[in-house]
The first five atom37 places (N, CA, C, CB, O) and aatype in JSON, in Angstrom:
{
  "aatype": [12, 10, 3, 5, 12, 9, 0, 3, 15, 10, 1, 16, 5, 10, 6, 3, 11, 16, 11, 3, 3, 10, 1, 1, 12, 4, 11, 15, 9, 10, 3, 3, 19, 4, 3, 7, 9, 6, 9, 16, 6, 6, 2, 9, 6, 6, 17, 0, 19, 6, 6, 9, 14, 3, 12, 19, 19, 12, 7, 6, 18, 10, 14, 16, 8, 6, 17, 9, 15, 1, 2, 19, 18, 15, 6, 1, 18, 10, 9, 3, 2, 3, 7, 6, 10, 9, 6, 19, 5, 10, 12, 19, 0, 7, 7, 7, 14, 15, 9, 17, 19, 8, 4, 15, 0, 2, 15, 19, 6, 19, 8, 7, 18, 17, 7, 7, 3, 8, 19, 11, 10, 3, 0, 13, 18, 6, 3, 7, 12, 7, 9, 17, 3, 18, 18, 15, 6, 12, 16, 11, 13, 11, 1, 19],
  "atom_mask": [
    [1, 1, 1, 1, 1],
    [1, 1, 1, 1, 1],
    [1, 1, 1, 1, 1],
    [1, 1, 1, 1, 1],
    [1, 1, 1, 1, 1],
    [1, 1, 1, 1, 1],
    [1, 1, 1, 1, 1],
    [1, 1, 1, 1, 1],
    [1, 1, 1, 1, 1],
    [1, 1, 1, 1, 1],
    [1, 1, 1, 1, 1],
    [1, 1, 1, 1, 1],
    [1, 1, 1, 1, 1],
    [1, 1, 1, 1, 1],
    [1, 1, 1, 1, 1],
    [1, 1, 1, 1, 1],
    [1, 1, 1, 1, 1],
    [1, 1, 1, 1, 1],
    [1, 1, 1, 1, 1],
    [1, 1, 1, 1, 1],
    [1, 1, 1, 1, 1],
    [1, 1, 1, 1, 1],
    [1, 1, 1, 1, 1],
    [1, 1, 1, 1, 1],
    [1, 1, 1, 1, 1],
    [1, 1, 1, 1, 1],
    [1, 1, 1, 1, 1],
    [1, 1, 1, 1, 1],
    [1, 1, 1, 1, 1],
    [1, 1, 1, 1, 1],
    [1, 1, 1, 1, 1],
    [1, 1, 1, 1, 1],
    [1, 1, 1, 1, 1],
    [1, 1, 1, 1, 1],
    [1, 1, 1, 1, 1],
    [1, 1, 1, 0, 1],
    [1, 1, 1, 1, 1],
    [1, 1, 1, 1, 1],
    [1, 1, 1, 1, 1],
    [1, 1, 1, 1, 1],
    [1, 1, 1, 1, 1],
    [1, 1, 1, 1, 1],
    [1, 1, 1, 1, 1],
    [1, 1, 1, 1, 1],
    [1, 1, 1, 1, 1],
    [1, 1, 1, 1, 1],
    [1, 1, 1, 1, 1],
    [1, 1, 1, 1, 1],
    [1, 1, 1, 1, 1],
    [1, 1, 1, 1, 1],
    [1, 1, 1, 1, 1],
    [1, 1, 1, 1, 1],
    [1, 1, 1, 1, 1],
    [1, 1, 1, 1, 1],
    [1, 1, 1, 1, 1],
    [1, 1, 1, 1, 1],
    [1, 1, 1, 1, 1],
    [1, 1, 1, 1, 1],
    [1, 1, 1, 0, 1],
    [1, 1, 1, 1, 1],
    [1, 1, 1, 1, 1],
    [1, 1, 1, 1, 1],
    [1, 1, 1, 1, 1],
    [1, 1, 1, 1, 1],
    [1, 1, 1, 1, 1],
    [1, 1, 1, 1, 1],
    [1, 1, 1, 1, 1],
    [1, 1, 1, 1, 1],
    [1, 1, 1, 1, 1],
    [1, 1, 1, 1, 1],
    [1, 1, 1, 1, 1],
    [1, 1, 1, 1, 1],
    [1, 1, 1, 1, 1],
    [1, 1, 1, 1, 1],
    [1, 1, 1, 1, 1],
    [1, 1, 1, 1, 1],
    [1, 1, 1, 1, 1],
    [1, 1, 1, 1, 1],
    [1, 1, 1, 1, 1],
    [1, 1, 1, 1, 1],
    [1, 1, 1, 1, 1],
    [1, 1, 1, 1, 1],
    [1, 1, 1, 0, 1],
    [1, 1, 1, 1, 1],
    [1, 1, 1, 1, 1],
    [1, 1, 1, 1, 1],
    [1, 1, 1, 1, 1],
    [1, 1, 1, 1, 1],
    [1, 1, 1, 1, 1],
    [1, 1, 1, 1, 1],
    [1, 1, 1, 1, 1],
    [1, 1, 1, 1, 1],
    [1, 1, 1, 1, 1],
    [1, 1, 1, 0, 1],
    [1, 1, 1, 0, 1],
    [1, 1, 1, 0, 1],
    [1, 1, 1, 1, 1],
    [1, 1, 1, 1, 1],
    [1, 1, 1, 1, 1],
    [1, 1, 1, 1, 1],
    [1, 1, 1, 1, 1],
    [1, 1, 1, 1, 1],
    [1, 1, 1, 1, 1],
    [1, 1, 1, 1, 1],
    [1, 1, 1, 1, 1],
    [1, 1, 1, 1, 1],
    [1, 1, 1, 1, 1],
    [1, 1, 1, 1, 1],
    [1, 1, 1, 1, 1],
    [1, 1, 1, 1, 1],
    [1, 1, 1, 1, 1],
    [1, 1, 1, 0, 1],
    [1, 1, 1, 1, 1],
    [1, 1, 1, 1, 1],
    [1, 1, 1, 0, 1],
    [1, 1, 1, 0, 1],
    [1, 1, 1, 1, 1],
    [1, 1, 1, 1, 1],
    [1, 1, 1, 1, 1],
    [1, 1, 1, 1, 1],
    [1, 1, 1, 1, 1],
    [1, 1, 1, 1, 1],
    [1, 1, 1, 1, 1],
    [1, 1, 1, 1, 1],
    [1, 1, 1, 1, 1],
    [1, 1, 1, 1, 1],
    [1, 1, 1, 1, 1],
    [1, 1, 1, 0, 1],
    [1, 1, 1, 1, 1],
    [1, 1, 1, 0, 1],
    [1, 1, 1, 1, 1],
    [1, 1, 1, 1, 1],
    [1, 1, 1, 1, 1],
    [1, 1, 1, 1, 1],
    [1, 1, 1, 1, 1],
    [1, 1, 1, 1, 1],
    [1, 1, 1, 1, 1],
    [1, 1, 1, 1, 1],
    [1, 1, 1, 1, 1],
    [1, 1, 1, 1, 1],
    [1, 1, 1, 1, 1],
    [1, 1, 1, 1, 1],
    [1, 1, 1, 1, 1],
    [1, 1, 1, 1, 1]
  ],
  "atom_positions": [
    [[106.43, 196.47, 96.83], [105.48, 196.4, 97.91], [104.04, 196.37, 97.38], [105.67, 197.58, 98.86], [103.21, 195.59, 97.85]],
    [[103.74, 197.23, 96.39], [102.41, 197.28, 95.81], [102.09, 195.96, 95.11], [102.29, 198.46, 94.81], [100.97, 195.47, 95.19]],
    [[103.1, 195.38, 94.42], [102.89, 194.1, 93.75], [102.52, 193.0, 94.75], [104.15, 193.69, 92.96], [101.66, 192.17, 94.47]],
    [[103.16, 193.0, 95.9], [102.87, 192.02, 96.94], [101.46, 192.2, 97.48], [103.89, 192.12, 98.07], [100.75, 191.22, 97.73]],
    [[101.05, 193.45, 97.67], [99.7, 193.73, 98.17], [98.65, 193.26, 97.17], [99.53, 195.23, 98.46], [97.62, 192.71, 97.55]],
    [[98.91, 193.49, 95.88], [97.98, 193.05, 94.84], [97.92, 191.53, 94.8], [98.39, 193.61, 93.45], [96.84, 190.95, 94.71]],
    [[99.07, 190.88, 94.88], [99.13, 189.42, 94.87], [98.39, 188.84, 96.07], [100.59, 188.93, 94.86], [97.64, 187.87, 95.93]],
    [[98.6, 189.43, 97.25], [97.9, 188.97, 98.45], [96.39, 189.15, 98.32], [98.4, 189.72, 99.68], [95.62, 188.28, 98.72]],
    [[95.97, 190.27, 97.75], [94.55, 190.54, 97.56], [93.93, 189.53, 96.59], [94.34, 191.98, 97.03], [92.84, 189.01, 96.85]],
    [[94.62, 189.24, 95.49], [94.12, 188.27, 94.53], [94.05, 186.87, 95.14], [95.01, 188.25, 93.27], [93.09, 186.14, 94.9]],
    [[95.06, 186.5, 95.92], [95.07, 185.19, 96.57], [93.89, 185.08, 97.53], [96.4, 184.97, 97.33], [93.22, 184.04, 97.57]],
    [[93.63, 186.12, 98.31], [92.5, 186.12, 99.24], [91.18, 186.01, 98.5], [92.52, 187.39, 100.1], [90.29, 185.27, 98.92]],
    [[91.04, 186.73, 97.4], [89.81, 186.67, 96.61], [89.6, 185.26, 96.06], [89.84, 187.69, 95.45], [88.48, 184.75, 96.06]],
    [[90.68, 184.63, 95.58], [90.59, 183.27, 95.04], [90.21, 182.29, 96.15], [91.92, 182.86, 94.39], [89.37, 181.42, 95.93]],
    [[90.83, 182.41, 97.32], [90.51, 181.53, 98.44], [89.05, 181.7, 98.87], [91.44, 181.81, 99.62], [88.37, 180.72, 99.14]],
    [[88.58, 182.94, 98.92], [87.18, 183.19, 99.27], [86.24, 182.58, 98.25], [86.92, 184.7, 99.39], [85.21, 182.01, 98.61]],
    [[86.58, 182.7, 96.96], [85.74, 182.13, 95.9], [85.69, 180.61, 96.01], [86.27, 182.54, 94.51], [84.63, 180.01, 95.84]],
    [[86.84, 179.99, 96.3], [86.89, 178.54, 96.44], [86.0, 178.09, 97.61], [88.33, 178.05, 96.66], [85.25, 177.13, 97.47]],
    [[86.09, 178.78, 98.75], [85.26, 178.41, 99.89], [83.78, 178.68, 99.6], [85.7, 179.19, 101.15], [82.92, 177.9, 100.02]],
    [[83.49, 179.76, 98.89], [82.1, 180.04, 98.5], [81.57, 178.95, 97.57], [82.0, 181.41, 97.81], [80.43, 178.51, 97.71]],
    [[82.4, 178.52, 96.61], [82.0, 177.44, 95.71], [81.72, 176.16, 96.5], [83.09, 177.18, 94.64], [80.73, 175.47, 96.25]],
    [[82.6, 175.85, 97.44], [82.41, 174.66, 98.27], [81.13, 174.77, 99.09], [83.63, 174.45, 99.21], [80.38, 173.81, 99.19]],
    [[80.88, 175.93, 99.66], [79.66, 176.14, 100.44], [78.41, 175.96, 99.55], [79.66, 177.56, 101.07], [77.43, 175.35, 99.99]],
    [[78.45, 176.48, 98.32], [77.31, 176.32, 97.4], [77.08, 174.84, 97.06], [77.55, 177.13, 96.09], [75.93, 174.38, 97.03]],
    [[78.15, 174.1, 96.81], [78.02, 172.67, 96.5], [77.4, 171.93, 97.69], [79.4, 172.06, 96.14], [76.48, 171.13, 97.52]],
    [[77.92, 172.2, 98.88], [77.4, 171.54, 100.08], [75.94, 171.9, 100.33], [78.24, 171.92, 101.3], [75.14, 171.04, 100.69]],
    [[75.59, 173.16, 100.14], [74.2, 173.61, 100.33], [73.27, 172.91, 99.35], [74.1, 175.13, 100.16], [72.16, 172.51, 99.73]],
    [[73.69, 172.77, 98.11], [72.87, 172.09, 97.1], [72.62, 170.63, 97.5], [73.56, 172.15, 95.72], [71.5, 170.13, 97.38]],
    [[73.66, 169.97, 97.97], [73.52, 168.57, 98.4], [72.62, 168.48, 99.63], [74.9, 167.95, 98.7], [71.76, 167.61, 99.69]],
    [[72.82, 169.37, 100.6], [71.98, 169.37, 101.8], [70.52, 169.6, 101.43], [72.46, 170.45, 102.79], [69.64, 168.93, 101.97]],
    [[70.25, 170.52, 100.52], [68.88, 170.78, 100.1], [68.26, 169.55, 99.45], [68.84, 171.96, 99.12], [67.11, 169.21, 99.73]],
    [[69.02, 168.87, 98.58], [68.51, 167.65, 97.94], [68.18, 166.58, 98.97], [69.53, 167.11, 96.94], [67.12, 165.95, 98.89]],
    [[69.07, 166.37, 99.93], [68.85, 165.34, 100.94], [67.68, 165.7, 101.85], [70.13, 165.13, 101.77], [66.86, 164.85, 102.18]],
    [[67.6, 166.96, 102.26], [66.54, 167.37, 103.19], [65.17, 167.43, 102.52], [66.86, 168.73, 103.77], [64.16, 167.03, 103.11]],
    [[65.13, 167.92, 101.29], [63.85, 168.14, 100.62], [63.45, 167.01, 99.67], [63.9, 169.43, 99.85], [62.28, 166.9, 99.31]],
    [[64.41, 166.19, 99.27], [64.17, 165.22, 98.22], [64.28, 165.93, 96.87], [0.0, 0.0, 0.0], [64.36, 167.16, 96.82]],
    [[64.28, 165.18, 95.8], [64.4, 165.76, 94.47], [63.12, 165.47, 93.7], [65.65, 165.2, 93.71], [62.85, 164.33, 93.32]],
    [[62.35, 166.51, 93.48], [61.13, 166.36, 92.69], [61.51, 166.36, 91.22], [60.1, 167.5, 93.01], [62.3, 167.19, 90.77]],
    [[60.94, 165.44, 90.47], [61.22, 165.35, 89.05], [60.38, 166.41, 88.33], [60.92, 163.92, 88.5], [59.16, 166.43, 88.43]],
    [[61.08, 167.29, 87.6], [60.44, 168.38, 86.87], [60.91, 168.35, 85.42], [60.77, 169.76, 87.52], [61.78, 167.56, 85.05]],
    [[60.33, 169.22, 84.61], [60.76, 169.32, 83.21], [62.24, 169.69, 83.13], [59.91, 170.35, 82.46], [62.94, 169.25, 82.21]],
    [[62.72, 170.49, 84.07], [64.11, 170.94, 84.05], [65.1, 169.84, 84.37], [64.29, 172.08, 85.01], [66.23, 169.89, 83.87]],
    [[64.73, 168.85, 85.19], [65.71, 167.85, 85.59], [65.39, 166.42, 85.15], [65.84, 167.87, 87.06], [66.15, 165.51, 85.47]],
    [[64.31, 166.21, 84.43], [63.94, 164.84, 84.07], [65.0, 164.17, 83.17], [62.59, 164.83, 83.36], [65.23, 162.97, 83.29]],
    [[65.63, 164.93, 82.31], [66.67, 164.36, 81.44], [67.85, 163.87, 82.27], [67.14, 165.4, 80.41], [68.46, 162.84, 81.95]],
    [[68.17, 164.59, 83.32], [69.29, 164.22, 84.19], [69.04, 162.9, 84.9], [69.55, 165.32, 85.22], [69.96, 162.1, 85.08]],
    [[67.8, 162.66, 85.3], [67.49, 161.49, 86.12], [66.82, 160.35, 85.36], [66.6, 161.9, 87.25], [66.73, 159.24, 85.89]],
    [[66.37, 160.59, 84.14], [65.69, 159.53, 83.38], [66.63, 158.36, 83.12], [65.16, 160.08, 82.04], [67.82, 158.53, 82.91]],
    [[66.06, 157.16, 83.15], [66.82, 155.94, 82.91], [66.22, 155.25, 81.7], [66.82, 154.99, 84.16], [65.06, 154.83, 81.74]],
    [[66.99, 155.13, 80.61], [66.46, 154.52, 79.39], [66.04, 153.07, 79.6], [67.49, 154.6, 78.27], [65.03, 152.63, 79.05]],
    [[66.82, 152.33, 80.38], [66.53, 150.9, 80.59], [65.22, 150.68, 81.34], [67.68, 150.24, 81.34], [64.55, 149.67, 81.14]],
    [[64.87, 151.62, 82.22], [63.65, 151.51, 83.02], [62.89, 152.83, 82.9], [63.97, 151.18, 84.54], [63.02, 153.69, 83.77]],
    [[62.1, 153.01, 81.83], [61.47, 154.3, 81.58], [60.5, 154.76, 82.67], [60.74, 154.24, 80.29], [60.29, 155.97, 82.82]],
    [[59.92, 153.86, 83.43], [58.96, 154.25, 84.47], [59.62, 154.51, 85.83], [57.91, 153.17, 84.63], [58.92, 154.78, 86.81]],
    [[60.95, 154.44, 85.9], [61.66, 154.64, 87.16], [61.47, 156.07, 87.68], [63.17, 154.33, 86.99], [61.31, 156.29, 88.88]],
    [[61.5, 157.03, 86.77], [61.42, 158.43, 87.13], [60.19, 159.03, 86.46], [62.72, 159.21, 86.72], [60.05, 158.98, 85.23]],
    [[59.28, 159.59, 87.28], [58.02, 160.1, 86.77], [57.9, 161.58, 87.13], [56.82, 159.29, 87.33], [58.15, 161.98, 88.27]],
    [[57.52, 162.38, 86.14], [57.33, 163.82, 86.34], [56.38, 164.07, 87.5], [56.8, 164.48, 85.06], [55.31, 163.46, 87.58]],
    [[56.77, 164.98, 88.41], [55.94, 165.33, 89.55], [56.15, 164.46, 90.77], [0.0, 0.0, 0.0], [55.69, 164.81, 91.86]],
    [[56.84, 163.33, 90.62], [57.14, 162.48, 91.77], [58.56, 162.77, 92.24], [56.97, 160.97, 91.41], [59.31, 163.51, 91.59]],
    [[58.92, 162.18, 93.36], [60.26, 162.37, 93.9], [61.17, 161.24, 93.48], [60.21, 162.48, 95.43], [60.75, 160.09, 93.34]],
    [[62.44, 161.57, 93.29], [63.43, 160.59, 92.9], [63.55, 159.52, 93.97], [64.8, 161.26, 92.65], [63.66, 159.85, 95.15]],
    [[63.52, 158.24, 93.59], [63.68, 157.18, 94.6], [65.05, 157.27, 95.28], [63.5, 155.8, 93.95], [66.06, 157.57, 94.64]],
    [[65.05, 157.0, 96.57], [66.28, 157.08, 97.36], [67.39, 156.24, 96.76], [66.02, 156.64, 98.78], [68.52, 156.72, 96.62]],
    [[67.09, 155.0, 96.41], [68.13, 154.11, 95.89], [68.72, 154.62, 94.58], [67.56, 152.7, 95.7], [69.88, 154.34, 94.27]],
    [[67.94, 155.35, 93.81], [68.45, 155.9, 92.54], [69.46, 157.02, 92.83], [67.27, 156.44, 91.67], [70.5, 157.09, 92.17]],
    [[69.17, 157.87, 93.79], [70.11, 158.93, 94.16], [71.39, 158.31, 94.71], [69.48, 159.88, 95.19], [72.49, 158.75, 94.37]],
    [[71.25, 157.3, 95.57], [72.41, 156.65, 96.16], [73.27, 155.99, 95.09], [71.97, 155.61, 97.2], [74.49, 156.15, 95.09]],
    [[72.65, 155.25, 94.17], [73.43, 154.53, 93.16], [74.18, 155.48, 92.23], [72.52, 153.63, 92.35], [75.23, 155.11, 91.7]],
    [[73.68, 156.68, 92.01], [74.34, 157.62, 91.1], [75.3, 158.58, 91.79], [73.31, 158.4, 90.37], [76.15, 159.17, 91.13]],
    [[75.18, 158.74, 93.1], [75.94, 159.78, 93.78], [76.93, 159.31, 94.83], [75.02, 160.71, 94.41], [77.86, 160.04, 95.16]],
    [[76.77, 158.11, 95.36], [77.59, 157.68, 96.49], [78.77, 156.84, 95.99], [76.75, 156.87, 97.5], [78.61, 155.82, 95.33]],
    [[79.98, 157.33, 96.34], [81.21, 156.65, 95.95], [81.74, 155.72, 97.04], [82.27, 157.66, 95.6], [82.39, 154.72, 96.75]],
    [[81.45, 156.06, 98.28], [81.95, 155.28, 99.4], [80.99, 155.44, 100.57], [83.4, 155.71, 99.8], [80.32, 156.47, 100.7]],
    [[80.94, 154.42, 101.43], [80.06, 154.45, 102.59], [80.87, 154.09, 103.84], [78.86, 153.48, 102.41], [81.74, 153.22, 103.81]],
    [[80.55, 154.78, 104.94], [81.12, 154.43, 106.25], [79.97, 154.34, 107.23], [82.2, 155.5, 106.72], [78.99, 155.09, 107.14]],
    [[80.1, 153.41, 108.18], [79.03, 153.2, 109.16], [79.58, 153.38, 110.55], [78.41, 151.8, 109.0], [80.67, 152.92, 110.87]],
    [[78.81, 154.07, 111.39], [79.11, 154.2, 112.81], [78.06, 153.38, 113.54], [79.12, 155.72, 113.28], [76.86, 153.65, 113.43]],
    [[78.5, 152.36, 114.28], [77.57, 151.47, 114.98], [77.93, 151.44, 116.47], [77.6, 150.03, 114.37], [79.07, 151.71, 116.85]],
    [[76.95, 151.09, 117.29], [77.21, 150.99, 118.72], [77.57, 149.55, 119.08], [75.98, 151.46, 119.54], [77.67, 148.69, 118.2]],
    [[77.77, 149.27, 120.38], [78.19, 147.94, 120.84], [77.17, 146.85, 120.53], [78.45, 147.97, 122.32], [77.52, 145.68, 120.43]],
    [[75.91, 147.24, 120.38], [74.87, 146.26, 120.09], [74.68, 146.03, 118.6], [73.57, 146.71, 120.7], [73.81, 145.26, 118.19]],
    [[75.48, 146.7, 117.78], [75.35, 146.55, 116.33], [74.29, 147.44, 115.73], [0.0, 0.0, 0.0], [73.91, 147.27, 114.57]],
    [[73.8, 148.41, 116.5], [72.79, 149.34, 116.0], [73.46, 150.46, 115.23], [71.94, 149.9, 117.15], [74.48, 151.0, 115.67]],
    [[72.9, 150.81, 114.09], [73.43, 151.89, 113.27], [73.18, 153.23, 113.94], [72.8, 151.86, 111.87], [72.04, 153.57, 114.28]],
    [[74.25, 154.0, 114.13], [74.15, 155.32, 114.72], [74.2, 156.39, 113.63], [75.28, 155.55, 115.76], [73.48, 157.39, 113.69]],
    [[75.06, 156.16, 112.63], [75.23, 157.15, 111.57], [75.78, 156.45, 110.33], [76.16, 158.31, 112.02], [76.56, 155.51, 110.43]],
    [[75.36, 156.94, 109.18], [75.95, 156.51, 107.91], [76.59, 157.74, 107.28], [74.87, 155.84, 106.96], [76.0, 158.83, 107.29]],
    [[77.79, 157.56, 106.74], [78.51, 158.66, 106.1], [78.72, 158.28, 104.64], [79.89, 158.95, 106.82], [79.26, 157.22, 104.34]],
    [[78.29, 159.14, 103.74], [78.3, 158.85, 102.31], [79.19, 159.85, 101.58], [76.87, 158.89, 101.73], [78.96, 161.06, 101.65]],
    [[80.2, 159.35, 100.87], [81.03, 160.23, 100.06], [80.33, 160.47, 98.74], [82.46, 159.61, 99.83], [80.06, 159.53, 97.98]],
    [[80.02, 161.75, 98.46], [79.29, 162.09, 97.24], [80.13, 162.9, 96.27], [78.03, 162.85, 97.59], [79.69, 163.2, 95.16]],
    [[81.34, 163.26, 96.67], [82.27, 163.97, 95.77], [83.68, 163.69, 96.25], [81.98, 165.52, 95.73], [83.94, 163.59, 97.45]],
    [[84.58, 163.59, 95.31], [85.99, 163.37, 95.63], [86.84, 163.75, 94.44], [0.0, 0.0, 0.0], [86.33, 163.89, 93.33]],
    [[88.11, 163.9, 94.66], [89.01, 164.23, 93.57], [89.32, 165.71, 93.48], [0.0, 0.0, 0.0], [90.48, 166.07, 93.3]],
    [[88.34, 166.55, 93.59], [88.5, 168.0, 93.71], [88.1, 168.28, 95.13], [0.0, 0.0, 0.0], [88.87, 168.06, 96.07]],
    [[86.9, 168.78, 95.29], [86.41, 168.83, 96.67], [85.99, 167.43, 97.11], [85.22, 169.83, 96.8], [85.54, 166.63, 96.29]],
    [[86.14, 167.14, 98.38], [85.6, 165.91, 98.96], [84.39, 166.32, 99.78], [86.68, 165.15, 99.85], [84.46, 167.22, 100.63]],
    [[83.26, 165.67, 99.52], [82.03, 166.01, 100.23], [81.41, 164.73, 100.78], [81.02, 166.76, 99.29], [81.21, 163.75, 100.06]],
    [[81.11, 164.77, 102.07], [80.5, 163.64, 102.77], [79.15, 164.07, 103.35], [81.44, 163.12, 103.89], [79.03, 165.15, 103.93]],
    [[78.15, 163.21, 103.2], [76.84, 163.4, 103.82], [76.77, 162.47, 105.01], [75.65, 163.12, 102.79], [76.97, 161.26, 104.87]],
    [[76.5, 163.02, 106.2], [76.37, 162.24, 107.42], [74.89, 162.22, 107.8], [77.26, 162.84, 108.59], [74.3, 163.27, 108.05]],
    [[74.3, 161.03, 107.84], [72.88, 160.9, 108.2], [72.74, 160.07, 109.46], [72.07, 160.26, 107.04], [73.37, 159.03, 109.61]],
    [[71.9, 160.55, 110.36], [71.54, 159.79, 111.55], [70.02, 159.88, 111.71], [72.29, 160.33, 112.83], [69.33, 160.46, 110.87]],
    [[69.52, 159.32, 112.79], [68.07, 159.3, 113.0], [67.49, 160.7, 113.18], [67.73, 158.45, 114.21], [66.31, 160.91, 112.92]],
    [[68.32, 161.66, 113.63], [67.76, 162.98, 113.9], [68.47, 164.14, 113.22], [67.78, 163.2, 115.36], [68.16, 165.29, 113.5]],
    [[69.41, 163.86, 112.32], [70.06, 164.98, 111.64], [70.73, 164.55, 110.35], [71.08, 165.62, 112.56], [71.01, 163.38, 110.12]],
    [[70.97, 165.54, 109.53], [71.74, 165.38, 108.3], [72.81, 166.47, 108.32], [70.83, 165.48, 107.0], [72.51, 167.64, 108.57]],
    [[74.05, 166.08, 108.05], [75.14, 167.05, 107.95], [75.85, 166.83, 106.63], [76.13, 166.91, 109.15], [75.96, 165.7, 106.15]],
    [[76.34, 167.91, 106.05], [77.17, 167.82, 104.85], [78.51, 168.47, 105.19], [76.49, 168.5, 103.61], [78.56, 169.64, 105.58]],
    [[79.57, 167.71, 105.02], [80.93, 168.2, 105.28], [81.67, 168.28, 103.95], [81.69, 167.26, 106.29], [81.74, 167.29, 103.21]],
    [[82.21, 169.44, 103.65], [82.96, 169.63, 102.42], [84.4, 170.02, 102.73], [0.0, 0.0, 0.0], [84.65, 170.83, 103.63]],
    [[85.34, 169.46, 101.98], [86.76, 169.75, 102.15], [87.35, 170.05, 100.78], [87.51, 168.55, 102.84], [87.12, 169.32, 99.82]],
    [[88.1, 171.13, 100.71], [88.74, 171.48, 99.45], [90.0, 172.27, 99.79], [87.78, 172.31, 98.51], [89.92, 173.39, 100.27]],
    [[91.14, 171.67, 99.53], [92.39, 172.29, 99.94], [92.37, 172.44, 101.45], [0.0, 0.0, 0.0], [92.13, 171.46, 102.16]],
    [[92.6, 173.63, 101.95], [92.57, 173.88, 103.39], [91.22, 174.31, 103.9], [0.0, 0.0, 0.0], [91.07, 174.58, 105.09]],
    [[90.21, 174.38, 103.02], [88.88, 174.84, 103.42], [88.03, 173.69, 103.93], [88.19, 175.53, 102.26], [88.14, 172.56, 103.44]],
    [[87.18, 173.98, 104.9], [86.21, 173.01, 105.41], [84.89, 173.74, 105.61], [86.7, 172.35, 106.74], [84.84, 174.84, 106.18]],
    [[83.82, 173.13, 105.14], [82.47, 173.67, 105.3], [81.62, 172.58, 105.94], [81.85, 174.15, 103.93], [81.68, 171.42, 105.53]],
    [[80.83, 172.94, 106.94], [79.88, 172.0, 107.56], [78.53, 172.68, 107.61], [80.36, 171.56, 108.99], [78.38, 173.76, 108.19]],
    [[77.54, 172.04, 107.01], [76.16, 172.52, 107.05], [75.32, 171.4, 107.64], [75.65, 172.93, 105.62], [75.6, 170.22, 107.4]],
    [[74.29, 171.74, 108.4], [73.46, 170.69, 108.97], [72.0, 171.09, 109.05], [73.96, 170.32, 110.34], [71.64, 172.26, 108.97]],
    [[71.18, 170.08, 109.21], [69.75, 170.26, 109.38], [69.28, 169.16, 110.33], [68.97, 170.21, 107.99], [69.64, 167.99, 110.15]],
    [[68.49, 169.52, 111.3], [68.03, 168.53, 112.26], [66.64, 168.04, 111.91], [68.05, 169.12, 113.67], [65.75, 168.82, 111.54]],
    [[66.46, 166.72, 112.04], [65.19, 166.06, 111.81], [64.65, 166.26, 110.4], [64.19, 166.55, 112.8], [63.44, 166.26, 110.2]],
    [[65.53, 166.42, 109.43], [65.08, 166.56, 108.05], [65.85, 165.58, 107.17], [65.28, 168.02, 107.54], [67.07, 165.68, 107.05]],
    [[65.15, 164.65, 106.57], [65.76, 163.71, 105.64], [64.69, 163.35, 104.6], [66.31, 162.43, 106.38], [64.26, 162.2, 104.51]],
    [[64.29, 164.35, 103.84], [63.25, 164.15, 102.83], [63.61, 163.12, 101.78], [0.0, 0.0, 0.0], [62.73, 162.5, 101.19]],
    [[64.91, 162.93, 101.56], [65.36, 161.93, 100.6], [65.14, 160.52, 101.13], [66.84, 162.14, 100.26], [65.03, 159.57, 100.36]],
    [[65.07, 160.38, 102.46], [64.84, 159.06, 103.06], [66.1, 158.22, 103.19], [0.0, 0.0, 0.0], [66.02, 156.99, 103.26]],
    [[67.25, 158.86, 103.23], [68.51, 158.12, 103.3], [68.63, 157.35, 104.61], [69.7, 159.08, 103.15], [69.03, 156.18, 104.6]],
    [[68.28, 157.99, 105.73], [68.39, 157.29, 107.0], [67.48, 156.06, 107.03], [68.03, 158.24, 108.15], [67.92, 154.99, 107.45]],
    [[66.24, 156.2, 106.6], [65.33, 155.06, 106.57], [65.88, 153.95, 105.69], [63.94, 155.48, 106.08], [65.82, 152.77, 106.04]],
    [[66.41, 154.32, 104.54], [66.96, 153.34, 103.6], [68.07, 152.53, 104.26], [67.49, 154.04, 102.33], [68.04, 151.3, 104.26]],
    [[69.06, 153.22, 104.83], [70.19, 152.51, 105.41], [69.84, 151.79, 106.7], [71.32, 153.47, 105.67], [70.38, 150.71, 106.96]],
    [[68.97, 152.34, 107.52], [68.62, 151.65, 108.76], [67.81, 150.39, 108.48], [67.83, 152.59, 109.68], [67.83, 149.46, 109.28]],
    [[67.1, 150.34, 107.36], [66.37, 149.14, 106.98], [67.25, 148.16, 106.21], [65.15, 149.51, 106.14], [67.1, 146.94, 106.35]],
    [[68.17, 148.66, 105.4], [68.96, 147.81, 104.5], [70.22, 147.25, 105.14], [69.35, 148.59, 103.27], [70.78, 146.28, 104.64]],
    [[70.68, 147.83, 106.23], [71.92, 147.36, 106.85], [71.63, 146.81, 108.24], [72.96, 148.5, 106.92], [71.0, 147.47, 109.06]],
    [[72.09, 145.63, 108.48], [71.98, 145.0, 109.8], [73.38, 144.54, 110.18], [70.96, 143.8, 109.8], [74.06, 143.87, 109.41]],
    [[73.78, 144.89, 111.37], [75.09, 144.52, 111.85], [74.93, 143.56, 113.01], [75.91, 145.76, 112.27], [74.05, 143.72, 113.86]],
    [[75.8, 142.57, 113.04], [75.72, 141.56, 114.08], [77.08, 141.46, 114.75], [75.28, 140.18, 113.5], [78.11, 141.32, 114.09]],
    [[77.08, 141.54, 116.04], [78.32, 141.42, 116.8], [78.71, 139.94, 116.88], [78.16, 142.03, 118.23], [77.89, 139.09, 117.24]],
    [[79.93, 139.67, 116.55], [80.4, 138.26, 116.6], [81.42, 138.06, 117.7], [81.0, 137.84, 115.26], [81.91, 136.95, 117.88]]
  ]
}
């Protein structure tokens, strides 16, 4: 009986840690999308591009297209009957946890899935990274 109680306690602790890890990952992504990523001494090596040395400049913010090209594995679009973009959903992690960023004109949500755990974090009217502007300008849908 004691062994079962210990096993149950350890399983619960592991499940809590996994959900906490997922929440931390989602929060980090939400913060990047909402605030943008300022290039600092601590992160310039991560974002520097040898082929284009002037792409990333200390003290400036990472260009939206650079974040998208390095982080987005898949894209889904929600459009209305007139072909207007309502929401873009970007897969930014998969294989272990699956994490999707949902951007619309007035909100950003991050949905994380890992095993049976699900985390949803959101922020309204905050898209410092400029993802919504990027996709609403770059994608045009036409009803045929």
